[in-house]
VODRENVEX-914281 format. One record per residue (C-alpha): x, y, z; residue in three letters. Coordinates in nm, 4 decimals, m for minus. Example, Ala and Ser with C-alpha at 12.3 -4.5 7.8 and 13.67 -1.06 7.14 Angstrom:
<milos>
xx: 1.2300 yy: m0.4500 zz: 0.7800 rest: Ala
xx: 1.3670 yy: m0.1060 zz: 0.7140 rest: Ser
</milos>
This chain:
<milos>
xx: 4.6141 yy: m2.1710 zz: 10.8240 rest: Met
xx: 4.9653 yy: m2.1741 zz: 10.6840 rest: Leu
xx: 5.0970 yy: m2.3322 zz: 11.0049 rest: Glu
xx: 4.8327 yy: m2.6081 zz: 10.9970 rest: Ser
xx: 4.9162 yy: m2.6787 zz: 10.6337 rest: Gly
xx: 5.2838 yy: m2.7051 zz: 10.7126 rest: Trp
xx: 5.2057 yy: m2.9417 zz: 11.0048 rest: Ser
xx: 5.0004 yy: m3.1649 zz: 10.7736 rest: Phe
xx: 5.2808 yy: m3.1832 zz: 10.5160 rest: Ile
xx: 5.5401 yy: m3.2608 zz: 10.7812 rest: Arg
xx: 5.3285 yy: m3.5338 zz: 10.9438 rest: Ser
xx: 5.2622 yy: m3.6901 zz: 10.6035 rest: Ala
xx: 5.6312 yy: m3.7151 zz: 10.5325 rest: Ile
xx: 5.7377 yy: m3.8372 zz: 10.8745 rest: Glu
xx: 5.4535 yy: m4.0836 zz: 10.9454 rest: Asn
xx: 5.4143 yy: m4.2447 zz: 10.6029 rest: Trp
xx: 5.6378 yy: m4.5502 zz: 10.6293 rest: Asn
xx: 5.5715 yy: m4.7213 zz: 10.2976 rest: Leu
xx: 5.8673 yy: m4.5506 zz: 10.1263 rest: Leu
xx: 6.1974 yy: m4.4062 zz: 10.2310 rest: Ser
xx: 6.2152 yy: m4.0481 zz: 10.3474 rest: Gln
xx: 6.3817 yy: m3.9280 zz: 10.0245 rest: Gly
xx: 6.1038 yy: m4.0731 zz: 9.8141 rest: Trp
xx: 5.8387 yy: m3.9274 zz: 10.0417 rest: Arg
xx: 5.9971 yy: m3.5814 zz: 10.0206 rest: Val
xx: 6.0193 yy: m3.6093 zz: 9.6427 rest: Gly
xx: 5.6565 yy: m3.7144 zz: 9.6125 rest: Ile
xx: 5.5431 yy: m3.4268 zz: 9.8356 rest: Val
xx: 5.7494 yy: m3.1754 zz: 9.6368 rest: Val
xx: 5.6073 yy: m3.3084 zz: 9.3087 rest: Phe
xx: 5.2523 yy: m3.2950 zz: 9.4515 rest: Ala
xx: 5.3047 yy: m2.9335 zz: 9.5573 rest: Leu
xx: 5.4371 yy: m2.8306 zz: 9.2159 rest: Val
xx: 5.1596 yy: m3.0181 zz: 9.0342 rest: Phe
xx: 4.8952 yy: m2.8655 zz: 9.2616 rest: Ser
xx: 5.0451 yy: m2.5239 zz: 9.1954 rest: Thr
xx: 5.0123 yy: m2.5761 zz: 8.8206 rest: Ala
xx: 4.6485 yy: m2.6833 zz: 8.8575 rest: Val
xx: 4.5594 yy: m2.3917 zz: 9.0858 rest: Val
xx: 4.7366 yy: m2.1451 zz: 8.8519 rest: Ala
xx: 4.5378 yy: m2.2777 zz: 8.5544 rest: Tyr
xx: 4.2105 yy: m2.2539 zz: 8.7447 rest: Ile
xx: 4.2895 yy: m1.9006 zz: 8.8679 rest: Ala
xx: 4.3772 yy: m1.7873 zz: 8.5157 rest: Ser
xx: 4.0581 yy: m1.9396 zz: 8.3781 rest: His
xx: 3.8444 yy: m1.7754 zz: 8.6475 rest: Ile
xx: 3.9955 yy: m1.4319 zz: 8.5842 rest: Val
xx: 3.9476 yy: m1.4779 zz: 8.2099 rest: Lys
xx: 3.5807 yy: m1.5713 zz: 8.2559 rest: Val
xx: 3.5271 yy: m1.2671 zz: 8.4782 rest: Leu
xx: 3.7022 yy: m1.0506 zz: 8.2220 rest: Glu
xx: 3.4729 yy: m1.1729 zz: 7.9432 rest: Asn
xx: 3.1701 yy: m1.1194 zz: 8.1639 rest: His
xx: 3.2564 yy: m0.7647 zz: 8.2696 rest: Phe
xx: 3.3543 yy: m0.6693 zz: 7.9155 rest: Ser
xx: 2.9815 yy: m0.6608 zz: 7.8373 rest: Lys
xx: 2.9161 yy: m0.3916 zz: 8.0987 rest: Thr
xx: 2.9534 yy: m0.0184 zz: 8.0476 rest: Arg
xx: 3.2201 yy: 0.0165 zz: 8.3112 rest: Asn
xx: 3.5572 yy: m0.0006 zz: 8.1368 rest: Ile
xx: 3.7764 yy: 0.0189 zz: 8.4457 rest: Trp
xx: 3.6816 yy: m0.3246 zz: 8.5772 rest: Asp
xx: 3.7969 yy: m0.4676 zz: 8.2444 rest: Asp
xx: 4.1304 yy: m0.2890 zz: 8.2830 rest: Ala
xx: 4.1718 yy: m0.4168 zz: 8.6394 rest: Leu
xx: 4.0955 yy: m0.7782 zz: 8.5499 rest: Leu
xx: 4.3199 yy: m0.7669 zz: 8.2435 rest: His
xx: 4.6018 yy: m0.6269 zz: 8.4560 rest: Ala
xx: 4.5491 yy: m0.8949 zz: 8.7232 rest: Leu
xx: 4.5279 yy: m1.2064 zz: 8.5065 rest: Arg
xx: 4.8981 yy: m1.2787 zz: 8.4532 rest: Ile
xx: 5.0207 yy: m1.1474 zz: 8.7944 rest: Pro
xx: 4.7652 yy: m1.3740 zz: 8.9681 rest: Val
xx: 4.9180 yy: m1.6763 zz: 8.7963 rest: Val
xx: 5.2653 yy: m1.5550 zz: 8.8961 rest: Ala
xx: 5.1481 yy: m1.5140 zz: 9.2568 rest: Phe
xx: 5.0186 yy: m1.8726 zz: 9.2687 rest: Val
xx: 5.3472 yy: m2.0050 zz: 9.1291 rest: Trp
xx: 5.5491 yy: m1.8056 zz: 9.3825 rest: Ile
xx: 5.3453 yy: m1.9603 zz: 9.6645 rest: Gln
xx: 5.3741 yy: m2.3136 zz: 9.5284 rest: Gly
xx: 5.7482 yy: m2.2898 zz: 9.4641 rest: Val
xx: 5.7973 yy: m2.1397 zz: 9.8090 rest: Tyr
xx: 5.6288 yy: m2.4364 zz: 9.9824 rest: Trp
xx: 5.8102 yy: m2.6889 zz: 9.7657 rest: Ala
xx: 6.1434 yy: m2.5197 zz: 9.8407 rest: Ala
xx: 6.0605 yy: m2.5076 zz: 10.2114 rest: Lys
xx: 5.9962 yy: m2.8822 zz: 10.2182 rest: Val
xx: 6.3163 yy: m2.9495 zz: 10.0277 rest: Ala
xx: 6.5147 yy: m2.7253 zz: 10.2617 rest: His
xx: 6.3642 yy: m2.8862 zz: 10.5737 rest: Arg
xx: 6.4750 yy: m3.2372 zz: 10.4803 rest: Tyr
xx: 6.7822 yy: m3.1721 zz: 10.2658 rest: Ser
xx: 6.9485 yy: m2.8815 zz: 10.4445 rest: Gly
xx: 7.0870 yy: m2.7465 zz: 10.1154 rest: Ala
xx: 7.2119 yy: m2.3894 zz: 10.1416 rest: Glu
xx: 7.0495 yy: m2.2956 zz: 9.8111 rest: Ile
xx: 6.7099 yy: m2.3013 zz: 9.9847 rest: Phe
xx: 6.8195 yy: m2.0767 zz: 10.2728 rest: Ser
xx: 6.7088 yy: m1.7611 zz: 10.0886 rest: Ala
xx: 6.3592 yy: m1.8984 zz: 10.0391 rest: Asn
xx: 6.1858 yy: m1.6518 zz: 10.2711 rest: Asp
xx: 6.3717 yy: m1.3577 zz: 10.1178 rest: Met
xx: 6.2761 yy: m1.4647 zz: 9.7666 rest: Leu
xx: 5.9128 yy: m1.5016 zz: 9.8727 rest: Leu
xx: 5.9035 yy: m1.1440 zz: 10.0021 rest: Glu
xx: 6.0772 yy: m1.0090 zz: 9.6925 rest: Leu
xx: 5.8387 yy: m1.2104 zz: 9.4758 rest: Gly
xx: 5.5416 yy: m1.0451 zz: 9.6429 rest: Phe
xx: 5.6901 yy: m0.7019 zz: 9.5777 rest: Val
xx: 5.7579 yy: m0.7945 zz: 9.2149 rest: Trp
xx: 5.4013 yy: m0.9202 zz: 9.1598 rest: Val
xx: 5.2560 yy: m0.6068 zz: 9.3177 rest: Leu
xx: 5.4741 yy: m0.3759 zz: 9.1061 rest: Val
xx: 5.3921 yy: m0.5760 zz: 8.7940 rest: Trp
xx: 5.0192 yy: m0.5485 zz: 8.8634 rest: Thr
xx: 5.0328 yy: m0.1720 zz: 8.9192 rest: Ile
xx: 5.2512 yy: m0.1304 zz: 8.6095 rest: Trp
xx: 5.0004 yy: m0.3178 zz: 8.3928 rest: Arg
xx: 4.7114 yy: m0.1244 zz: 8.5459 rest: Leu
xx: 4.8795 yy: 0.2072 zz: 8.4614 rest: Ile
xx: 4.9366 yy: 0.0857 zz: 8.1067 rest: Lys
xx: 4.5724 yy: m0.0170 zz: 8.0716 rest: Gln
xx: 4.4565 yy: 0.3181 zz: 8.2073 rest: Gly
xx: 4.6779 yy: 0.4993 zz: 7.9569 rest: Glu
xx: 4.5296 yy: 0.3055 zz: 7.6654 rest: Glu
xx: 4.1742 yy: 0.3741 zz: 7.7853 rest: Ile
xx: 4.2188 yy: 0.7482 zz: 7.8371 rest: Leu
xx: 4.3527 yy: 0.8095 zz: 7.4855 rest: Ile
xx: 4.1197 yy: 0.5704 zz: 7.3023 rest: Ser
xx: 3.8368 yy: 0.7423 zz: 7.1095 rest: Pro
xx: 3.6503 yy: 0.4098 zz: 7.1069 rest: Leu
xx: 3.6364 yy: 0.3861 zz: 7.4868 rest: Arg
xx: 3.6161 yy: 0.7514 zz: 7.5891 rest: Met
xx: 3.3702 yy: 1.0104 zz: 7.4645 rest: Lys
xx: 3.6360 yy: 1.2783 zz: 7.5054 rest: Lys
xx: 3.9765 yy: 1.1094 zz: 7.4902 rest: Pro
xx: 4.2602 yy: 1.2915 zz: 7.6628 rest: Met
xx: 4.5676 yy: 1.4224 zz: 7.4886 rest: Asp
xx: 4.8241 yy: 1.1475 zz: 7.4307 rest: Tyr
xx: 5.1194 yy: 1.3633 zz: 7.5375 rest: Thr
xx: 4.9607 yy: 1.4516 zz: 7.8730 rest: Thr
xx: 4.8499 yy: 1.0968 zz: 7.9469 rest: Val
xx: 5.1893 yy: 0.9592 zz: 7.8497 rest: Asn
xx: 5.3658 yy: 1.2077 zz: 8.0793 rest: Ala
xx: 5.1433 yy: 1.1182 zz: 8.3762 rest: Ile
xx: 5.1900 yy: 0.7484 zz: 8.3033 rest: Ser
xx: 5.5673 yy: 0.7836 zz: 8.2990 rest: Lys
xx: 5.5640 yy: 0.9788 zz: 8.6240 rest: Leu
xx: 5.3487 yy: 0.7171 zz: 8.7985 rest: Leu
xx: 5.5742 yy: 0.4356 zz: 8.6781 rest: Arg
xx: 5.8808 yy: 0.6182 zz: 8.8062 rest: Val
xx: 5.7140 yy: 0.6576 zz: 9.1470 rest: Val
xx: 5.6233 yy: 0.2878 zz: 9.1542 rest: Val
xx: 5.9764 yy: 0.1788 zz: 9.0610 rest: Val
xx: 6.1421 yy: 0.4052 zz: 9.3198 rest: Ile
xx: 5.9028 yy: 0.2902 zz: 9.5930 rest: Thr
xx: 5.9619 yy: m0.0743 zz: 9.5026 rest: Ala
xx: 6.3391 yy: m0.0201 zz: 9.5060 rest: Ala
xx: 6.3229 yy: 0.1284 zz: 9.8559 rest: Leu
xx: 6.1094 yy: m0.1632 zz: 9.9793 rest: Ile
xx: 6.3515 yy: m0.4147 zz: 9.8291 rest: Val
xx: 6.6486 yy: m0.2419 zz: 9.9903 rest: Met
xx: 6.4696 yy: m0.2446 zz: 10.3237 rest: Gln
xx: 6.3992 yy: m0.6172 zz: 10.2784 rest: Ser
xx: 6.7659 yy: m0.6825 zz: 10.2039 rest: Leu
xx: 6.8642 yy: m0.5192 zz: 10.5331 rest: Gly
xx: 6.9643 yy: m0.1728 zz: 10.4148 rest: Tyr
xx: 6.8444 yy: 0.1283 zz: 10.6125 rest: Ser
xx: 6.6162 yy: 0.3498 zz: 10.4071 rest: Ile
xx: 6.7030 yy: 0.6542 zz: 10.6181 rest: Ser
xx: 7.0718 yy: 0.5979 zz: 10.5429 rest: Gly
xx: 6.9976 yy: 0.5625 zz: 10.1734 rest: Val
xx: 6.7962 yy: 0.8852 zz: 10.1733 rest: Leu
xx: 7.0718 yy: 1.0675 zz: 10.3624 rest: Ala
xx: 7.3280 yy: 0.9451 zz: 10.1115 rest: Phe
xx: 7.1011 yy: 1.0585 zz: 9.8323 rest: Gly
xx: 7.0793 yy: 1.4069 zz: 9.9822 rest: Gly
xx: 7.4564 yy: 1.4436 zz: 10.0093 rest: Val
xx: 7.5367 yy: 1.2662 zz: 9.6841 rest: Gly
xx: 7.2644 yy: 1.4500 zz: 9.4983 rest: Gly
xx: 7.4769 yy: 1.7647 zz: 9.4972 rest: Ile
xx: 7.7676 yy: 1.5868 zz: 9.3293 rest: Ala
xx: 7.5340 yy: 1.4098 zz: 9.0888 rest: Val
xx: 7.3666 yy: 1.7409 zz: 9.0076 rest: Gly
xx: 7.6954 yy: 1.9004 zz: 8.9050 rest: Phe
xx: 7.8064 yy: 1.5947 zz: 8.7100 rest: Ala
xx: 7.4764 yy: 1.5493 zz: 8.5274 rest: Ala
xx: 7.3531 yy: 1.9081 zz: 8.4985 rest: Lys
xx: 7.2831 yy: 1.8679 zz: 8.1249 rest: Asp
xx: 7.0854 yy: 1.5517 zz: 8.1890 rest: Leu
xx: 6.8847 yy: 1.7228 zz: 8.4623 rest: Leu
xx: 6.8293 yy: 2.0258 zz: 8.2378 rest: Ala
xx: 6.6859 yy: 1.7980 zz: 7.9696 rest: Asn
xx: 6.4722 yy: 1.6193 zz: 8.2280 rest: Phe
xx: 6.3198 yy: 1.9417 zz: 8.3576 rest: Phe
xx: 6.2889 yy: 2.0646 zz: 7.9990 rest: Gly
xx: 6.0777 yy: 1.7583 zz: 7.9227 rest: Gly
xx: 5.8746 yy: 1.8239 zz: 8.2371 rest: Phe
xx: 5.8083 yy: 2.1819 zz: 8.1216 rest: Ile
xx: 5.7004 yy: 2.0549 zz: 7.7784 rest: Ile
xx: 5.4513 yy: 1.8182 zz: 7.9405 rest: His
xx: 5.3345 yy: 2.0960 zz: 8.1720 rest: Leu
xx: 5.3021 yy: 2.3878 zz: 7.9270 rest: Asp
xx: 5.2170 yy: 2.1696 zz: 7.6250 rest: Arg
xx: 5.3504 yy: 2.3984 zz: 7.3490 rest: Pro
xx: 5.3205 yy: 2.0972 zz: 7.1203 rest: Phe
xx: 5.2187 yy: 1.7339 zz: 7.1315 rest: Lys
xx: 5.2919 yy: 1.4174 zz: 6.9380 rest: Val
xx: 5.1790 yy: 1.4585 zz: 6.5771 rest: Gly
xx: 5.2128 yy: 1.8387 zz: 6.5685 rest: Asp
xx: 5.4083 yy: 2.0218 zz: 6.3005 rest: Trp
xx: 5.6578 yy: 2.2506 zz: 6.4758 rest: Val
xx: 5.9374 yy: 2.4806 zz: 6.3659 rest: Arg
xx: 6.1711 yy: 2.7264 zz: 6.5301 rest: Ser
xx: 6.2761 yy: 3.0594 zz: 6.3798 rest: Pro
xx: 6.5820 yy: 3.0527 zz: 6.6074 rest: Asp
xx: 6.7131 yy: 2.7111 zz: 6.5041 rest: Arg
xx: 6.6993 yy: 2.4921 zz: 6.1952 rest: Asn
xx: 6.4215 yy: 2.2811 zz: 6.3449 rest: Ile
xx: 6.1087 yy: 2.1910 zz: 6.1495 rest: Glu
xx: 5.9080 yy: 1.8732 zz: 6.1218 rest: Gly
xx: 5.6479 yy: 1.6508 zz: 6.2864 rest: Thr
xx: 5.6818 yy: 1.5534 zz: 6.6524 rest: Val
xx: 5.7067 yy: 1.1746 zz: 6.6853 rest: Glu
xx: 5.7988 yy: 1.1250 zz: 7.0503 rest: His
xx: 5.8488 yy: 1.3382 zz: 7.3611 rest: Ile
xx: 6.0817 yy: 1.1676 zz: 7.6060 rest: Gly
xx: 6.2291 yy: 1.2838 zz: 7.9336 rest: Trp
xx: 6.5635 yy: 1.3659 zz: 7.7676 rest: Arg
xx: 6.5016 yy: 1.3967 zz: 7.3935 rest: Leu
xx: 6.2196 yy: 1.4956 zz: 7.1624 rest: Thr
xx: 6.2133 yy: 1.3144 zz: 6.8289 rest: Thr
xx: 6.1074 yy: 1.5251 zz: 6.5293 rest: Ile
xx: 6.0668 yy: 1.3774 zz: 6.1818 rest: Arg
xx: 6.1745 yy: 1.6383 zz: 5.9273 rest: Thr
xx: 5.9930 yy: 1.6778 zz: 5.5958 rest: Phe
xx: 6.2685 yy: 1.4905 zz: 5.4135 rest: Asp
xx: 6.1938 yy: 1.1965 zz: 5.6488 rest: Lys
xx: 6.5079 yy: 1.2286 zz: 5.8609 rest: Arg
xx: 6.4761 yy: 1.1849 zz: 6.2398 rest: Pro
xx: 6.5913 yy: 1.4880 zz: 6.4365 rest: Leu
xx: 6.6701 yy: 1.4351 zz: 6.8053 rest: Tyr
xx: 6.6439 yy: 1.7596 zz: 7.0024 rest: Val
xx: 6.7440 yy: 1.7799 zz: 7.3723 rest: Pro
xx: 6.4485 yy: 1.9006 zz: 7.5760 rest: Asn
xx: 6.6529 yy: 2.1772 zz: 7.7364 rest: Ala
xx: 6.6689 yy: 2.3437 zz: 7.3937 rest: Thr
xx: 6.2968 yy: 2.4205 zz: 7.3989 rest: Phe
xx: 6.3352 yy: 2.6298 zz: 7.7166 rest: Thr
xx: 6.5600 yy: 2.8803 zz: 7.5386 rest: Thr
xx: 6.4182 yy: 2.9066 zz: 7.1838 rest: Ile
xx: 6.0959 yy: 3.0251 zz: 7.0268 rest: Ala
xx: 5.8803 yy: 2.7467 zz: 6.8840 rest: Val
xx: 5.6034 yy: 2.7863 zz: 6.6284 rest: Glu
xx: 5.3204 yy: 2.5352 zz: 6.6129 rest: Asn
xx: 5.1508 yy: 2.5744 zz: 6.2733 rest: Pro
xx: 4.9337 yy: 2.2714 zz: 6.3501 rest: Ser
xx: 4.7233 yy: 2.4862 zz: 6.5828 rest: Arg
xx: 4.6445 yy: 2.7640 zz: 6.3358 rest: Met
xx: 4.2804 yy: 2.8142 zz: 6.2401 rest: Phe
xx: 4.3347 yy: 2.9301 zz: 5.8792 rest: Asn
xx: 4.6011 yy: 2.9568 zz: 5.6125 rest: Arg
xx: 4.6724 yy: 3.2889 zz: 5.4446 rest: Arg
xx: 4.6759 yy: 3.3844 zz: 5.0771 rest: Ile
xx: 4.8881 yy: 3.6979 zz: 5.0365 rest: Tyr
xx: 4.9730 yy: 3.7912 zz: 4.6785 rest: Glu
xx: 5.0543 yy: 4.1079 zz: 4.4842 rest: Thr
xx: 4.9290 yy: 4.0954 zz: 4.1246 rest: Ile
xx: 5.0194 yy: 4.3618 zz: 3.8677 rest: Gly
xx: 4.8379 yy: 4.4667 zz: 3.5498 rest: Ile
xx: 4.9717 yy: 4.6858 zz: 3.2673 rest: Arg
xx: 4.9634 yy: 5.0653 zz: 3.2790 rest: Tyr
xx: 4.7506 yy: 5.0687 zz: 2.9623 rest: Val
xx: 4.4801 yy: 4.8809 zz: 3.1563 rest: Asp
xx: 4.4395 yy: 5.1457 zz: 3.4257 rest: Val
xx: 4.0868 yy: 5.2165 zz: 3.3024 rest: Gly
xx: 3.9749 yy: 4.8668 zz: 3.4008 rest: Gln
xx: 4.1405 yy: 4.8746 zz: 3.7451 rest: Met
xx: 3.8311 yy: 4.9513 zz: 3.9531 rest: Ser
xx: 3.6244 yy: 4.6830 zz: 3.7773 rest: Asp
xx: 3.8981 yy: 4.4207 zz: 3.8149 rest: Val
xx: 3.9413 yy: 4.4959 zz: 4.1861 rest: Val
xx: 3.5642 yy: 4.4816 zz: 4.2441 rest: Arg
xx: 3.5223 yy: 4.1468 zz: 4.0678 rest: Asp
xx: 3.8179 yy: 3.9892 zz: 4.2458 rest: Ile
xx: 3.6737 yy: 4.0951 zz: 4.5826 rest: Arg
xx: 3.3304 yy: 3.9578 zz: 4.4964 rest: Asn
xx: 3.4869 yy: 3.6332 zz: 4.3773 rest: Met
xx: 3.6686 yy: 3.5866 zz: 4.7077 rest: Leu
xx: 3.3595 yy: 3.6725 zz: 4.9119 rest: Ile
xx: 3.1590 yy: 3.4073 zz: 4.7271 rest: Gly
xx: 3.4346 yy: 3.1436 zz: 4.7229 rest: His
xx: 3.3335 yy: 2.8406 zz: 4.9304 rest: Glu
xx: 3.6892 yy: 2.7753 zz: 5.0546 rest: Glu
xx: 3.7610 yy: 3.1345 zz: 5.1657 rest: Ile
xx: 3.6733 yy: 3.2220 zz: 5.5265 rest: Asp
xx: 3.4514 yy: 3.5286 zz: 5.5058 rest: Gly
xx: 3.4787 yy: 3.5964 zz: 5.8801 rest: Glu
xx: 3.8501 yy: 3.6656 zz: 5.8556 rest: Glu
xx: 4.0217 yy: 3.9712 zz: 5.7065 rest: Thr
xx: 3.9712 yy: 4.0043 zz: 5.3292 rest: Leu
xx: 4.1506 yy: 4.2800 zz: 5.1378 rest: Ile
xx: 4.1564 yy: 4.3473 zz: 4.7628 rest: Val
xx: 4.2901 yy: 4.6932 zz: 4.6745 rest: Asn
xx: 4.4947 yy: 4.8847 zz: 4.4193 rest: Phe
xx: 4.8007 yy: 4.9591 zz: 4.6307 rest: Val
xx: 5.0611 yy: 5.1314 zz: 4.4143 rest: Gly
xx: 5.2348 yy: 5.2237 zz: 4.0937 rest: Phe
xx: 5.5221 yy: 4.9843 zz: 4.0375 rest: Asn
xx: 5.8005 yy: 5.0296 zz: 3.7827 rest: Ser
xx: 5.6299 yy: 4.8046 zz: 3.5289 rest: Ser
xx: 5.2826 yy: 4.7386 zz: 3.6687 rest: Ala
xx: 4.9855 yy: 4.8632 zz: 3.8661 rest: Leu
xx: 4.9847 yy: 4.6493 zz: 4.1829 rest: Asp
xx: 4.6761 yy: 4.4860 zz: 4.3328 rest: Ile
xx: 4.7060 yy: 4.3335 zz: 4.6800 rest: Met
xx: 4.5044 yy: 4.0169 zz: 4.7452 rest: Val
xx: 4.4805 yy: 3.9195 zz: 5.1127 rest: Tyr
xx: 4.2489 yy: 3.6410 zz: 5.2330 rest: Ala
xx: 4.2331 yy: 3.3317 zz: 5.4531 rest: Phe
xx: 4.1299 yy: 2.9790 zz: 5.3572 rest: Thr
xx: 3.9084 yy: 2.7616 zz: 5.5694 rest: Lys
xx: 4.1386 yy: 2.4620 zz: 5.5407 rest: Thr
xx: 4.4692 yy: 2.4317 zz: 5.7243 rest: Val
xx: 4.5865 yy: 2.1242 zz: 5.5354 rest: Gln
xx: 4.8982 yy: 2.1971 zz: 5.3353 rest: Trp
xx: 4.7995 yy: 2.0108 zz: 5.0180 rest: Val
xx: 4.4411 yy: 2.1335 zz: 5.0060 rest: Lys
xx: 4.5542 yy: 2.4901 zz: 5.0771 rest: Phe
xx: 4.7634 yy: 2.4938 zz: 4.7605 rest: His
xx: 4.4720 yy: 2.3560 zz: 4.5621 rest: Glu
xx: 4.2519 yy: 2.6385 zz: 4.6891 rest: Val
xx: 4.5229 yy: 2.8967 zz: 4.6198 rest: Lys
xx: 4.5646 yy: 2.7671 zz: 4.2648 rest: Gln
xx: 4.1907 yy: 2.7962 zz: 4.2040 rest: Asp
xx: 4.1867 yy: 3.1535 zz: 4.3377 rest: Val
xx: 4.4799 yy: 3.2634 zz: 4.1203 rest: Leu
xx: 4.3283 yy: 3.1080 zz: 3.8070 rest: Leu
xx: 3.9987 yy: 3.2850 zz: 3.8701 rest: Lys
xx: 4.1824 yy: 3.6155 zz: 3.9184 rest: Ile
xx: 4.3574 yy: 3.5572 zz: 3.5847 rest: Ser
xx: 4.0211 yy: 3.4930 zz: 3.4175 rest: Asp
xx: 3.8789 yy: 3.8169 zz: 3.5624 rest: Ile
xx: 4.1730 yy: 4.0194 zz: 3.4331 rest: Ile
xx: 4.1484 yy: 3.8652 zz: 3.0854 rest: Glu
xx: 3.7719 yy: 3.9199 zz: 3.0845 rest: Gly
xx: 3.8272 yy: 4.2942 zz: 3.0720 rest: Tyr
xx: 4.0842 yy: 4.2689 zz: 2.7944 rest: Gly
xx: 4.3625 yy: 4.3467 zz: 3.0395 rest: Ala
xx: 4.6810 yy: 4.1506 zz: 3.0920 rest: Glu
xx: 4.9020 yy: 4.0560 zz: 3.3827 rest: Val
xx: 5.2084 yy: 4.2772 zz: 3.3599 rest: Ala
xx: 5.5666 yy: 4.1634 zz: 3.3331 rest: Phe
xx: 5.8862 yy: 4.3741 zz: 3.3408 rest: Pro
xx: 5.9171 yy: 4.5928 zz: 3.0238 rest: Thr
xx: 6.1424 yy: 4.8799 zz: 2.9115 rest: Arg
xx: 6.0971 yy: 5.1465 zz: 2.6388 rest: Thr
xx: 6.4088 yy: 5.3031 zz: 2.4840 rest: Leu
xx: 6.3773 yy: 5.6506 zz: 2.3279 rest: His
xx: 6.6533 yy: 5.7659 zz: 2.0864 rest: Leu
xx: 6.7197 yy: 6.1398 zz: 2.0300 rest: Pro
xx: 6.6929 yy: 6.2986 zz: 1.6832 rest: Asp
xx: 6.9907 yy: 6.2474 zz: 1.4540 rest: Gly
xx: 7.0807 yy: 5.9025 zz: 1.5813 rest: Val
xx: 7.0712 yy: 5.6159 zz: 1.3312 rest: Arg
xx: 7.0851 yy: 5.2440 zz: 1.3646 rest: Leu
xx: 7.4310 yy: 5.1069 zz: 1.2942 rest: Ala
xx: 7.3013 yy: 4.8955 zz: 1.0019 rest: Gly
xx: 7.1627 yy: 5.1966 zz: 0.8122 rest: Asn
xx: 7.4703 yy: 5.4271 zz: 0.8220 rest: Val
xx: 7.6513 yy: 5.4568 zz: 0.4844 rest: Glu
xx: 8.0264 yy: 5.4952 zz: 0.4557 rest: Ser
xx: 8.1649 yy: 5.8227 zz: 0.3025 rest: Pro
xx: 8.2749 yy: 5.6384 zz: m0.0135 rest: Ala
xx: 7.9237 yy: 5.4991 zz: m0.0685 rest: Glu
xx: 7.7724 yy: 5.8385 zz: m0.0024 rest: Glu
xx: 8.0126 yy: 5.9950 zz: m0.2576 rest: His
xx: 7.9232 yy: 5.7272 zz: m0.5182 rest: Arg
xx: 7.5539 yy: 5.7763 zz: m0.4510 rest: Asn
xx: 7.5066 yy: 6.1496 zz: m0.3940 rest: Pro
xx: 7.1338 yy: 6.1253 zz: m0.4658 rest: Ser
xx: 7.0713 yy: 5.8838 zz: m0.1820 rest: Ala
xx: 6.9774 yy: 6.1595 zz: 0.0515 rest: Asn
xx: 6.7541 yy: 6.3179 zz: m0.2067 rest: Asp
xx: 6.5535 yy: 5.9966 zz: m0.2362 rest: Asp
xx: 6.4697 yy: 6.0191 zz: 0.1301 rest: Gln
xx: 6.3523 yy: 6.3752 zz: 0.1102 rest: Gly
xx: 6.4934 yy: 6.6797 zz: 0.2698 rest: Glu
xx: 6.3831 yy: 6.5780 zz: 0.6179 rest: Asn
xx: 6.4292 yy: 6.2015 zz: 0.6516 rest: Pro
xx: 6.2918 yy: 6.0382 zz: 0.9701 rest: Arg
xx: 6.5965 yy: 5.9858 zz: 1.1812 rest: Arg
xx: 6.4471 yy: 6.0564 zz: 1.5214 rest: Gly
xx: 6.3334 yy: 5.8149 zz: 1.7921 rest: Ser
xx: 6.3548 yy: 5.4469 zz: 1.7175 rest: Gln
xx: 6.1329 yy: 5.1851 zz: 1.8852 rest: Thr
xx: 6.2485 yy: 4.8272 zz: 1.9226 rest: Phe
xx: 5.9834 yy: 4.5576 zz: 1.9249 rest: Ala
xx: 6.0277 yy: 4.2602 zz: 2.1525 rest: Gly
xx: 5.9417 yy: 3.9087 zz: 2.0610 rest: Ser
xx: 5.5945 yy: 3.9497 zz: 2.2073 rest: Asp
xx: 5.5225 yy: 4.2737 zz: 2.0174 rest: Gly
xx: 5.5205 yy: 4.4983 zz: 2.3287 rest: Asp
xx: 5.7404 yy: 4.8011 zz: 2.3314 rest: Glu
xx: 6.0604 yy: 4.7853 zz: 2.5284 rest: Gln
</milos>
């Protein structure tokens, strides 16, 4: 078919004697380019109509295929049209610029094919992670890793095909890669370590994009924004980007608080020693309050006990888990729990303890402000008689600003 078309074009140029050969070649080249533009427009319109039609069906993969094909189909038509126009120009002009026409046609086909597969992979990635298109969308990190791997395979395969088309031996290239890979491995060992570190992250999935992670070994904490093949981008809580080489995650411990099921309330609350009589009632009411609290998970461990005699207080341990894992809501729930505990303690006339100290003075010790000098005592010999034979000069108690003894 192609040979018959070429014969028709050549006979039209050589047998049409109304104009000179240059004009005939120019008209044929213009007709080919114009026809290419028309065919490209029609092909694009047809694919678009098919895309609109199949978008109404339940199958979502035909939509992805047609959307990936629409622009490459137009590019394929233009490559064909330009090829034939260049072939006509080369046949009758002999210009060296058109000598690489066949090579460019082959490379154009490879480029269109790679472009189509690239767009199809991109469409598949968007479908698999979309909750609107999939009942159970896949994890973005996993899909993104597979997409990157497929694109790398496509690019490497296309590069080998292009090198073969340019006259290079693929076997020689692969042999050079085997020998040179050793030198490259030593020179870029850190780069390769980061690459395989990224591969391990995608394989083991200790975290994904959007997770809150932190490391007890390093000063790393924040939200994962991007997982690349060399670096992982983490946005810290003060909004700074932190770029961590992937090889780091193969040697450190990483916590992923985003995957916890509950958040923990763990507090030690002390009441005064004078309120020891109300201890059992306070502990019982706090436990009942937590059991009936709508935001406390009753299926997890719940402990409320009198745990010890502290230096200034009787300690009560409160240990429970909230249903929410959201940071802001957790603190709202914790605030509500602590306020209710305070109300329970006050309801029994008890008080939350704070550090206090009582100072006992031995008998015979006076305050410095009440001691009289010998001269005053000599001038007022009856001062001691006014106080009685046994004045109270024993222990002194100092009152604090709040009235409690110290």
